[in-house]
C-alpha positions in Angstrom: 119.6 174.6 151.3 120.7 174.2 147.7 122.9 171.2 148.7 119.9 169.6 150.3 117.8 170.0 147.2 120.6 168.5 145.1 121.0 165.6 147.4 117.3 164.9 147.3 117.2 165.1 143.5 120.2 162.8 143.2 118.5 160.3 145.5 115.3 160.4 143.5 117.2 159.9 140.3 119.2 157.1 141.8 116.0 155.5 143.0 114.4 155.7 139.6 117.5 154.2 138.0 117.4 151.3 140.4 113.7 150.7 139.8 114.3 150.7 136.0 117.2 148.3 136.4 115.1 146.1 138.6 112.3 146.1 136.1 114.8 145.2 133.3 116.2 142.4 135.4 112.7 141.0 136.0 111.9 141.2 132.3 115.1 139.5 131.5 114.4 136.7 134.0 110.9 136.3 132.6 112.2 136.0 129.0 114.8 133.5 130.1 112.1 131.4 131.9 109.9 131.5 128.8 112.9 130.5 126.6 113.7 127.6 128.9 110.0 126.5 128.9 109.9 126.6 125.1 113.1 124.6 124.9 111.8 122.0 127.3 108.5 121.7 125.4 110.5 121.3 122.1 112.7 118.7 123.6 109.7 116.7 124.9 108.0 116.9 121.6 111.1 115.7 119.8 111.7 112.9 122.3 108.1 111.7 122.6 107.2 108.9 120.1 104.1 109.6 117.9 100.8 108.5 119.4 99.2 105.4 117.9 95.7 106.6 116.8 93.4 104.0 115.3 92.2 105.1 111.9 94.9 107.8 111.5 97.9 107.8 109.3 101.1 108.5 111.3 102.9 110.4 108.6 100.2 112.7 107.2 98.0 112.8 110.3 94.9 112.1 108.1 92.1 110.3 109.8 89.2 108.2 108.5 86.0 109.7 107.3 83.6 110.6 110.2 80.0 109.5 109.5 76.8 110.4 111.4 75.9 108.4 114.5 73.8 105.3 114.1 70.6 106.9 115.5 70.8 109.6 112.8 71.4 107.0 110.1 68.5 105.0 111.4 66.2 108.0 110.8 66.9 107.8 107.1 65.3 104.3 106.8 67.7 103.9 103.8 69.2 100.4 103.6 71.4 101.4 100.6 72.9 104.2 102.7 73.7 101.7 105.5 75.4 99.4 103.0 77.4 102.2 101.3 78.6 103.7 104.6 79.8 100.4 105.9 81.5 99.7 102.6 83.4 103.0 102.8 84.4 102.4 106.4 85.9 99.0 105.7 87.6 100.3 102.5 89.4 103.0 104.5 90.1 100.6 107.4 91.8 98.2 105.0 93.8 101.0 103.5 95.0 102.2 106.9 95.7 98.6 107.8 97.9 98.2 104.8 99.8 101.4 105.8 100.2 100.1 109.4 98.0 102.7 111.0 95.6 100.1 112.5 96.6 96.7 113.9 93.7 94.5 112.7 90.8 94.1 110.4 88.1 93.3 113.0 85.7 96.1 114.0 83.4 96.4 117.0 80.4 97.1 114.9 77.5 97.2 114.2 75.7 98.1 117.4 72.4 96.1 117.5 70.9 97.0 120.8 67.5 98.7 120.9 67.2 102.3 122.0 64.4 101.2 124.3 65.5 103.0 127.5 66.0 106.8 127.2 68.2 106.7 130.3 70.7 104.4 128.7 73.9 106.3 128.0 74.7 104.7 124.6 71.5 105.2 122.7 73.3 107.3 120.1 75.0 104.1 119.0 71.7 102.4 118.2 69.9 102.7 114.8 66.6 103.0 116.6 64.1 101.3 118.9 62.5 99.2 116.2 63.7 95.6 115.9 63.0 95.3 112.2 64.8 98.6 111.4 67.8 97.4 113.4 67.8 94.0 111.7 67.9 95.7 108.3 70.7 98.0 109.5 72.6 95.0 110.8 72.3 93.0 107.6 73.2 95.9 105.3 76.1 97.1 107.5 77.5 93.5 107.7 77.2 93.0 103.9 78.8 96.4 103.1 81.5 96.1 105.7 82.6 92.6 104.8 82.4 93.2 101.0 79.5 91.0 100.2 79.3 90.4 96.4 82.9 91.5 95.7 84.3 89.6 92.6 87.2 88.3 94.6 84.9 86.5 97.0 87.1 87.6 99.9 86.1 89.6 103.0 87.4 93.2 103.2 87.1 93.2 107.0 85.2 91.4 109.8 82.3 92.7 111.8 81.6 92.0 115.4 77.9 92.6 116.1 77.3 93.8 119.7 76.3 93.8 122.5 75.2 90.7 124.4 71.5 90.1 124.5 69.8 92.2 127.2 72.6 94.8 127.4 70.3 97.7 127.7 67.8 96.2 130.1 67.9 97.9 133.4 67.2 96.3 136.8 63.5 95.8 137.6 61.4 93.6 139.8 61.2 91.0 137.0 64.4 91.4 134.9 68.0 91.5 135.9 71.1 91.6 133.7 73.9 92.4 136.1 73.9 89.3 138.3 75.2 85.8 137.6 71.8 84.7 136.3 70.3 87.0 133.7 66.5 86.9 133.7 64.8 88.5 130.7 61.3 87.8 129.7 60.6 85.8 126.5 58.6 88.7 125.1 61.5 91.1 125.6 63.9 88.6 123.9 61.7 88.2 120.9 60.7 91.8 120.4 64.0 93.6 121.3 66.9 91.3 120.6 66.4 88.2 118.5 65.3 89.9 115.2 68.2 92.2 115.0 70.7 89.5 115.7 69.0 87.3 113.1 69.5 90.0 110.5 73.2 90.3 111.4 73.7 86.5 111.3 72.3 86.0 107.8 75.4 87.2 106.0 77.7 85.4 108.4 76.0 82.1 107.8 76.1 82.6 104.1 79.8 83.3 104.1 80.5 80.3 106.3 78.7 78.1 103.9 80.8 79.5 101.0 83.9 78.8 103.0 85.3 82.4 102.6 88.4 83.3 104.4 90.0 86.6 105.5 93.0 87.7 103.5 95.1 90.8 103.4 94.6 92.6 100.1 95.0 96.2 98.9 91.9 98.4 99.4 89.8 99.2 96.4 
């Protein structure tokens, strides 16, 4: 009887030892897997070239200043603010360009469409639904961005007012912008598009008459 008890005890002890060894082996395997994953991630990080991020310095990782969206700016009704913001943006853009962080000096801005349709998905880019406000925003943004009045007489950067006339007009029984023949009523063109583009074009025509050209110069 005593022998049987000893055998049972030895078997239990052996089983416990085996279980402990199995757990240790599993933990060791898990640690090895984690180490291999970390090594793989490290290798991938070291071998992957740095991402080209517009407006960001590749060495320091610093990015350009983030300003409020156009619809928030439009609520200020402050043309000086429009001018100064655009001036700051183009100054930083030229600085990053000189450092090689951006590949050009032409910006897809300002956005001149009217926020006339609440269902349009890009209303946050519009300064508002009023053509006069948008025309003032366009003019001040263009002047500030391109360096209007700078003693050098040179442009800091180039604006690209957008989008095409009628961009935000959705399909209806009388107006269509998606087909080969765009049909927009004269009233819509005059009230929602022409005035804003007129404001943006004022500065461009002035600079064309002055014969100004785009040159690469240090910011500031």
